[in-house]
C-alpha angles and dihedrals in degrees: 000000000000117000114207113189109192139160094241111031094171092056092051091049091047091057091051092048092050093050093052092043093051088051090056096250134159110254129188112207132205133215127237143085097282093051089048089062090046091052093050090052092045089054089051090055087057122172128145110321096164095108095051128095120211120207133172129245087210142336139188124254094253132112115280092251094053119118087235095055118111088202090059090050091052093044093052098040100036120005097047090049099050119101123215128018110350127231122257112268126209107189132181107256093231094171089072128080112281098252094048093045091051094045093049093048091047090051093050091049091052092048099043109030142064094175137321119271089206128019113190113197136181129205126232124214088256091052093255120144130199099349094313104123131191112286094002119154086226089074089072097049112118103155098066135055094210132022138183122250110207097187117025122207096241143022137326086055098208126123117270142196117224141178114250127243096256089057093048092047095049093058119118095227120020117190128185110199113199133163137178143035090269090070096047095098092046091050091051092045092052104036107029097059124134093196097071094246138326136215086234088068104036094185088062088065093061111100138157102258099172122088091239097034125120132200119202133178109206110191145140126252092264094056091045095047096106098042 
């Protein structure tokens, strides 16, 4: 794994998102405040995104206009700011019941995707990523590309749909985007392990499995302070 400690992680991530989008790639996006800034800056870079397809690493089972929806975050911070023809968007249909939403997203992934060109991931304070929480049975799923999470490990306590580890690990370019002192312990817990990864720190189980895959942690000095 490459660790890139920079002053402006969101700006660095934005540039990588824009390059892949302009090349017509498949991109899986994350929720959160730091990604919001990255999406706003990626939209400002602009270019032709019409050949790209945007997916979601996870989303909550809420309507697309809910304040808890990752789709709404991406729409407001990225899609509504892009000029020209927009990219295709494959969202989690969070307004459906959990099982149906997970099945439909899994089916669309199988139909429309070989692997992601860029997988953008965040990191929770408990070292979870996407909606893969410590000790979750979903960490062992290998026969689906997306699964439902009935009870998440942190608020808001609403069901979620998440990509599975094999899908994350197969991506061509995997990027963790993390900022702030408040994430320092989680960063150390996930990325300074001597045991090769643990279900108690789900992000530690993410690895670049493909021959041409890369895994990068983009963070600021505060987040990297305990590495």
